[in-house]
C-alpha positions in Angstrom: 0.3 0.0 0.0 2.9 2.4 0.8 4.4 1.6 -2.8 1.2 2.4 -4.4 0.7 5.6 -2.5 3.8 6.7 -4.1 2.5 6.0 -7.8 -1.0 7.1 -8.0 -2.7 10.3 -8.7 -3.5 11.6 -5.3 0.3 10.5 -4.0 0.9 11.8 -0.2 3.6 9.3 1.2 4.6 11.7 3.7 3.9 9.1 6.4 5.6 6.1 5.0 6.8 3.8 7.9 10.5 3.8 6.6 10.5 7.7 7.0 10.1 7.4 10.7 13.5 6.4 11.0 14.7 9.6 9.5 16.1 10.8 12.7 18.3 7.8 13.4 20.6 7.9 10.3 23.4 5.9 12.1 21.0 3.0 12.0 19.6 3.4 8.3 22.7 3.3 6.4 21.5 0.2 4.5 18.8 2.3 2.9 21.4 2.6 0.1 20.4 -1.0 -0.9 16.6 -0.9 0.2 15.5 2.5 0.1 13.1 3.7 2.7 10.4 0.9 2.1 13.2 -1.3 3.7 12.9 0.6 6.9 9.1 0.0 6.5 9.5 -3.6 6.0 11.6 -4.0 9.0 9.3 -2.0 11.4 6.3 -4.5 10.1 8.4 -7.6 10.5 10.0 -6.5 13.8 6.2 -5.3 15.2 4.9 -8.8 14.1 7.8 -10.7 16.3 7.1 -8.5 19.1 3.2 -9.3 18.6 3.7 -13.2 18.5 5.7 -13.1 21.8 2.9 -11.4 23.7 0.2 -13.2 21.8 2.0 -16.6 22.5 3.0 -15.3 26.3 6.5 -16.5 25.6 8.2 -13.5 27.0 11.7 -15.2 26.9 11.4 -15.0 23.3 11.8 -11.1 23.2 15.3 -11.5 22.3 14.6 -12.6 18.6 13.3 -9.1 17.4 16.1 -7.3 19.5 18.6 -9.5 17.9 17.1 -8.5 14.3 17.3 -4.8 15.3 20.9 -5.0 16.5 22.2 -7.2 13.4 20.7 -4.3 11.3 22.8 -1.5 13.6 25.9 -3.8 12.8 25.2 -3.9 9.2 24.5 0.0 9.1 27.9 0.7 11.1 29.8 -1.5 8.9 28.2 0.2 5.5 29.1 3.8 6.9 32.4 2.7 8.2 33.4 1.2 4.7 32.2 4.4 2.9 33.8 6.7 5.1 37.3 4.8 4.7 36.7 4.9 0.9 36.1 8.5 0.9 39.1 9.1 3.1 41.3 7.4 0.6 40.2 9.9 -2.1 43.1 12.2 -1.7 41.8 14.6 -4.5 38.1 14.7 -3.9 36.4 17.4 -5.6 34.6 20.2 -3.7 32.9 23.8 -4.5 32.0 26.5 -2.4 28.2 27.0 -2.3 26.1 30.0 -0.6 22.6 29.0 0.5 19.9 32.0 1.1 17.0 31.8 3.4 14.9 35.3 2.8 12.3 34.2 5.6 8.9 35.7 4.1 6.0 34.4 5.5 3.6 32.8 3.1 0.6 33.7 4.5 1.2 37.3 5.1 4.0 38.7 3.2 4.7 36.6 0.2 1.6 36.3 -2.2 -1.7 38.0 -1.0 -1.5 41.4 -2.4 -4.4 42.5 -0.6 -2.7 42.4 2.7 -0.9 45.7 4.2 2.2 43.4 5.2 2.7 42.3 1.5 6.1 42.5 0.3 6.7 43.5 -3.5 8.4 41.1 -5.4 11.5 43.1 -6.2 11.8 43.5 -2.4 11.7 39.8 -1.9 14.5 39.2 -4.2 16.5 41.6 -2.0 15.7 39.7 1.1 17.1 36.7 -0.5 20.5 38.3 -2.1 21.3 40.9 0.6 22.4 38.3 3.4 24.1 36.3 0.8 26.1 38.8 -0.5 28.3 38.8 2.7 29.2 35.0 1.9 30.1 35.5 -1.8 33.8 35.0 -2.6 35.7 34.3 -5.8 35.5 30.7 -5.0 31.7 30.6 -4.9 30.5 28.4 -7.5 26.7 28.2 -6.8 23.9 30.5 -5.0 20.8 28.6 -4.2 17.5 30.7 -3.5 14.3 29.3 -2.4 11.2 27.9 -4.3 9.3 31.0 -5.7 11.6 33.3 -4.8 10.6 34.9 -8.1 7.0 35.4 -7.9 4.3 36.8 -10.0 3.2 36.3 -13.7 6.6 35.8 -15.3 6.6 34.8 -19.1 9.1 32.2 -19.9 9.3 33.5 -23.4 10.3 37.0 -22.2 12.4 36.4 -19.0 15.3 38.4 -20.8 13.3 41.4 -20.2 11.8 40.7 -16.8 13.0 43.2 -14.4 12.8 40.5 -11.4 15.4 38.6 -13.5 17.8 41.5 -13.9 19.3 41.3 -10.1 20.2 37.6 -10.6 21.4 38.1 -13.9 23.8 41.0 -12.6 24.8 38.9 -9.7 25.6 35.8 -12.0 27.9 38.1 -14.1 29.6 40.0 -11.5 30.5 36.9 -9.3 31.1 34.4 -12.2 28.7 32.0 -10.5 25.5 30.0 -11.2 22.4 30.9 -9.2 19.7 28.4 -9.1 16.4 30.0 -7.8 12.6 29.1 -7.7 10.0 31.1 -9.8 6.4 31.3 -10.6 6.4 31.1 -14.4 3.8 30.4 -17.3 4.0 29.7 -21.0 1.6 30.9 -23.8 0.6 28.4 -26.6 -0.2 29.0 -30.0 -3.0 26.9 -30.4 -6.6 27.2 -31.5 -9.4 27.3 -28.9 -10.7 24.0 -29.7 -7.4 22.3 -29.5 -5.8 21.8 -25.8 -1.9 21.9 -26.2 -1.3 20.1 -22.7 -3.5 18.0 -20.4 -2.9 20.9 -17.7 -3.3 23.7 -20.3 -6.0 26.3 -19.4 -7.6 28.9 -21.9 -7.4 32.5 -21.2 -10.3 34.7 -22.7 -8.1 37.8 -22.0 -5.3 36.3 -24.2 -7.3 34.5 -26.3 -4.7 31.6 -26.1 -3.7 28.5 -24.0 -1.4 28.8 -21.3 0.3 26.5 -18.3 1.4 27.8 -15.0 4.4 26.3 -13.5 6.3 26.1 -10.2 9.9 26.1 -11.8 13.5 26.3 -11.0 15.6 28.5 -13.2 19.3 28.0 -13.7 21.2 31.5 -14.2 24.4 30.9 -15.7 26.8 33.3 -17.8 24.6 36.1 -17.1 21.1 34.9 -18.2 18.6 31.9 -17.4 20.1 28.9 -19.2 18.0 26.0 -17.9 14.4 25.7 -16.7 12.6 22.9 -14.5 9.1 22.7 -13.9 8.0 20.7 -10.6 6.6 17.3 -11.7 5.6 15.8 -8.2 2.7 18.2 -7.4 1.0 18.4 -4.2 -2.7 16.8 -4.9 -5.6 19.2 -4.1 -3.2 22.5 -4.0 -1.1 22.2 -7.2 -3.0 19.7 -9.1 -6.4 18.2 -9.5 -5.8 14.3 -8.6 -7.8 12.8 -11.1 -8.4 14.1 -14.7 -12.1 14.0 -14.4 -12.1 16.3 -11.3 -10.9 19.0 -13.4 -14.3 20.0 -15.0 -15.4 20.1 -11.2 -12.9 22.7 -10.2 -14.6 25.8 -9.2 -12.7 29.2 -9.9 -12.6 31.3 -6.7 -10.4 34.1 -7.9 -7.3 32.3 -8.0 -6.2 29.7 -10.6 -8.2 26.6 -11.3 -7.0 23.1 -12.2 -3.5 21.7 -12.2 -0.1 23.3 -12.8 1.9 22.1 -15.7 5.2 19.8 -15.3 8.2 18.9 -17.0 8.3 15.3 -18.9 11.2 14.0 -17.4 14.1 14.8 -14.4 16.2 17.7 -15.6 19.4 18.0 -14.2 21.1 21.9 -14.0 24.8 22.1 -15.2 27.2 24.5 -13.3 29.9 26.4 -15.1 32.3 23.8 -14.4 30.0 20.9 -15.6 28.9 19.7 -12.3 25.2 18.4 -12.5 22.7 19.3 -9.8 19.1 18.0 -9.3 17.1 21.1 -8.8 14.2 19.2 -6.5 11.4 21.5 -5.6 9.9 21.0 -2.2 7.4 18.0 -2.2 9.7 16.2 -4.7 12.4 15.5 -2.1 10.0 12.9 -0.5 10.0 10.7 -3.4 12.9 8.1 -3.1 12.0 6.8 -6.8 11.8 10.0 -8.5 15.3 11.4 -7.1 16.9 8.3 -8.4 16.1 9.5 -12.0 18.2 12.7 -11.3 21.0 10.4 -10.2 20.6 8.1 -13.2 21.0 11.2 -15.4 24.3 11.6 -13.6 23.2 14.4 -10.8 26.2 14.8 -8.6 24.5 17.1 -6.2 21.0 17.1 -4.7 19.4 20.5 -4.3 16.2 21.3 -2.6 14.3 24.4 -2.9 11.2 24.6 -0.8 9.2 27.0 1.2 8.3 25.1 4.5 6.9 28.2 5.9 3.2 26.9 5.0 3.7 24.5 8.2 4.2 27.3 10.6 6.0 26.2 13.7 4.9 22.7 13.6 7.0 19.6 13.2 6.1 19.6 9.5 9.3 21.6 8.4 11.3 19.3 10.8 10.3 16.2 9.3 10.5 17.4 5.7 14.3 18.5 6.5 14.9 14.7 7.7 13.2 13.1 4.9 16.0 14.9 2.4 18.4 13.3 4.9 17.1 9.9 3.4 17.5 10.7 0.0 21.0 11.5 0.7 21.7 7.9 2.0 19.6 6.0 -0.8 21.9 8.0 -3.4 24.9 8.7 -1.6 24.6 12.5 -2.7 25.3 15.6 -0.6 22.1 17.9 -0.2 22.1 21.7 -0.1 18.7 23.0 0.9 17.3 26.4 0.6 13.9 27.2 2.5 12.0 30.3 2.1 11.0 29.8 5.8 11.7 26.6 7.7 15.1 25.0 7.8 17.8 25.8 5.2 20.8 23.1 5.4 23.7 21.2 4.0 23.3 17.4 4.5 26.3 15.0 3.7 26.0 11.6 1.9 25.5 9.9 5.3 22.3 11.7 5.9 24.1 13.9 8.7 23.2 17.6 8.6 26.8 19.5 8.7 25.0 23.1 8.7 21.4 24.4 9.3 19.7 27.6 10.0 17.2 28.3 12.4 13.4 28.8 11.7 12.1 32.5 11.0 15.3 34.3 10.2 16.5 35.9 7.3 20.0 34.6 6.7 22.6 32.8 4.4 25.3 30.4 4.8 28.5 29.1 3.0 29.5 25.7 2.8 31.8 23.2 0.8 29.9 20.6 -0.9 31.4 17.3 -2.6 30.0 16.3 -5.8 29.5 12.3 -5.8 29.4 9.8 -8.8 28.7 6.8 -6.6 25.9 4.6 -8.1 24.3 2.7 -5.2 22.3 -0.5 -5.3 19.1 1.3 -4.7 19.9 3.8 -7.6 21.1 0.8 -10.0 18.5 -1.5 -9.3 15.4 0.5 -8.5 12.8 -0.1 -5.7 12.9 -4.0 -5.5 11.0 -4.1 -2.3 8.4 -2.0 -3.8 8.0 -3.9 -6.9 8.1 -7.3 -5.5 5.4 -6.2 -3.0 3.3 -5.1 -6.0 3.5 -8.5 -7.7 2.7 -10.3 -4.5 -0.3 -8.3 -3.6 -1.8 -9.3 -7.2 -0.7 -12.7 -6.4 -2.6 -12.8 -3.0 -5.9 -10.7 -4.2 -6.2 -13.3 -7.0 -5.8 -16.3 -4.6 -8.2 -14.7 -2.3 -10.5 -14.4 -5.1 -10.4 -17.9 -6.4 -10.8 -19.4 -2.8 -13.9 -17.0 -2.6 -15.3 -18.4 -6.0 -14.4 -22.1 -5.1 -16.2 -22.0 -1.7 -19.4 -20.8 -3.2 -19.1 -23.6 -5.9 -18.4 -26.0 -2.9 -18.3 -25.0 0.6 -16.2 -28.0 1.6 -13.4 -27.5 -0.8 -10.1 -26.7 1.0 -8.6 -23.6 0.6 -5.7 -22.7 -1.9 -2.5 -21.7 0.3 
């Protein structure tokens, strides 16, 4: 059921059992083989073993589930120790300097709603991201990371070169000879007749007399201009997309946009000036292990996450989101840099350990050295074997149950198929 919940139209795999071990990264280094569903399987098996102990009242047998946990801890330690030794032997291990920004703009009262007195205009929002970052920029800085929707408003992708909101980032890129990855709200207009919908998510504008798509995007500024664009592809059901196609017709326009955002048709990595490939994950996408491996299969050497965790307020939501990123680092053995508009911005190493992080509700930035990796873990190379296997077994169990029901109705005395 967890694997299914990663792959249907209303996916919300936030509470997958394997994610519950995210704050014990020392114990889950074996996720590089199994992915987080390995953690789900372990939790289920150990709980069944403990339940049997109490059901059968054989309390002396409690050592069995305890031994399973100890064995997994030993395996985790062995994997971690082996990888650490291997990294120490790499004397010329590549690294580069990165600056991560956290503008700290409240999404409810300052960022989007222009009707509020507390609303901050789009250009000022860009300044709040750039200003604290400039104190950390040096001639060695190769990347500046800004958060999700750092650039807000109606930004036509066809005319970005003339967009005044883009100019400060283009200038920063030129003057400091670096790449800038930033989130942005963007749209595309299509030259299609009214009776021909160009994409499944396109909407028709009577004002423009044309079809258009809205996107939650990541932009890669390089050599003084926007060189690459990626559109968020794992959308939040009910917020960024209608979960099922037939529901599009039932959506109600309450003054905002209706329907679903557009998406990229595949994982797209951004290239820095030195050729390093960075995965531009946008917010919710970082909780999908299988999807993140698509970026790594396309040679992503660093994972970046741009997010706006301020929607959670001061709850455990933004803390959980940070920890789920640590799982992706273990599964893929990639370092992660994370820029949150409000929440926690961080640098996480390939062991899932948080090396640097900001506090909640502060306008700040920090500098870190990140190490690109070309390791291809078993999980990346072979995919989600536990999820795929469980899907096949689920179908077989369902068919077996159906056959038993049919046979019992025909002959109540028949022996069940096991």
